[in-house]
N, C-alpha and C positions, 0 to 999 in steps of 0.2 A: 914676614911677610910668607914665608916657606909653611907654616904651620897654616896659614888659612887658606894656602893653597891646596893642602894635602888635607885639610878637613871639607873644603868644597869639593875635591876630587872623589871624596868619600861617600859626599850626601850624593852625587851623580850616579854612583855605583849600587848604591841601596834602592833595592827593589820592595814593594810593598808585600806584606805577609802573604796572599793571595797569589803572588807570582814564584813565590819561594817554595822547594820541593818538599820540605819537611813539613810544615804541618798538614800536608793532604797525607803525606805517610802516617803520621799520626791520628788522621782523623780515620783512616781506612779501619785500622782495628775494629774501633767501636762500630763504625757505620756496617760492618760486615756482620758483626754480631746481632745486630738489628733487625738486617736482611734474615740471617738464618733463622731468629726468633720467630719473625714474621710468616716464615716457610714451615717450619715446626708447628704452629697455631694452625695455620691453613691445613696441613695434614690432619691434625686432631680432631678440626671441625667437620672437615670433610668428607672425611670415611668412617663409616660405621665398623665400630670393633665386632666382627663376626664371633668371636672365640667365648663370649659371655651369654649364658641361659639366665631365662629368665624366671622359668621354673624347675629351679635344681632338684626339687623333690622328687618329682615326676621321672626327671630324666632318672635319677635315682636308682629309683622301682624300677625303669626299664633296662637298667645294668644287669640288676637279678635276673631278669626274665632271659637277658641275652646269654647270661652266663647258664642257664639252665640249657640254652639252646646249643652252646659250646659243648656240654658235656654230651648231648646226645650223638653231636659229629665226631666226638672223640670215642664215644662205643661203637659206632658205625665204622669209625676207622677210615674216615674221609681224607681225600686230599685233591687237589686241583695243581694244575699246570695252567698257566695263560702266555698269549703269546700275540704282541702286536706286530701286523706288516702295513707300516706307513704307505708304503706304495700302492698296497690293493684297498688299503681303509679297512682292513677285516683285523677282528679281534678273534683269536681261536682258542680253543682251549681244550679241556678233559678232565672229568671229574672221577675219581675210581674210589671205590671200598676197599676193606680190608681185602686180601689178596687179590689182589687186581680186580674185584667185579667192577663192572661200571655201573655208574648211576645213570637211570635213564629216567627224564622226568623234566616237568618245568623248573628253572633256575631264574634268579633275578641277582644282578650284578650292579653291585654299586661301587664305583671309582669317585672316591671322595678327595678332591685337591686338599691338600694341607692347608692352605689359608684362605684359598676364596670359594665361599661356598655357590658362588654362580655358575664356574665352572666345574661343578658335580655333574657326573653321568651315571644313570639308570639305565639297564639293559635288559629285557626280558629276553630270554633264549630258551632253546628245548633240546636238549642232548639226545642224541641218538643211540641205537643201541650198543654202541663201543664207549658211551660216556662223552661223546666228542660235539663239539658246537662249532661254529662259525657265526658271527654277527658283525653288521658293518658299524664301523665307527669312524666316522670322518677324519677326524686328526686329534690324535691325543698328543697332550702338552709335554713338553718336558719339565716335569715335575716327581715329588716325592706324592705317590697316590697311596693312599689307605682304600685296601681293595676288599669288600664285604661279598661272599657269594652266599646267598641263603635259597633255601627249597622253595619251591612255589607257594607252600602250605606254611613257609614260615617254623618248618619245626626244628630245622638245625641251621648252623649258619658257619662259616670258616671265613676268618680275616687275616690280613696281613697287609703287610707295604711293600709297596713296588714303586721303586727309582728309576721309571724309566726315561731316559733309553740307555742308561748306565746298566742297567741289567736286562736284556732281551726277553728274558723269562722271569714268571711271577710263580713262585712257589709256594703254595699254601697247604698248611696239613694242620689236623685239628691236634690240638696239645694230650698228650696221652696222660698228664696229671690230671686231665678233667672228667675221666673215665667215672670218676665216683656217683 
C-alpha cells in the first residue's frame, strides 16, 4: 500500500512538458539563432552596399588623373587648415602655398562620409586675399570624413582624413614625394 501511495503522489506532482522550465531553456538557444539569422538577412537585403563600384576600369583611369593633380599640389607646396564651429554652423579654413603665400580663388570642398554616400557634402567657396574662407555648414556629423579640396579648374587637389570632433582642426598638405 505504501508503494501505491507514493506512486500516486508522484503522478500528481508531475507537470506536463510545456509547464517545465528546462524544455523552454533548451528551445531558447536555437530560437535566438533563427531570429538573429532573419535579422542578418533583412540587413543584407534591405541595404545596398555603397562600396562596390560598377565600372572599375573608369575609376582606375580617374585615379591616374587624380595623381597628376596631387603632383601639381605638391609642386605648388599647398596646404590647408579647416575648422568647424558647430555653435555658428560655419566651416572656416585657409589655403596657403609655399612660403606662406595665400591661395586666392575658387575652391570646391568635398566632405565624404566614410560609409554613407547620402551624407556627403560639397561646398563651393572663394578664398580671400589671405587665402581664408568661411562657409555655412548646418551640422557636421561625428564621423571620419574624407576631405578633398580642389581648385575651381580642377588642376590640383588636397586630400586627407578628418575625425571630427575628436580632431578640432583638419590639416591637409600635399605630399612632397609627389613632386616628380
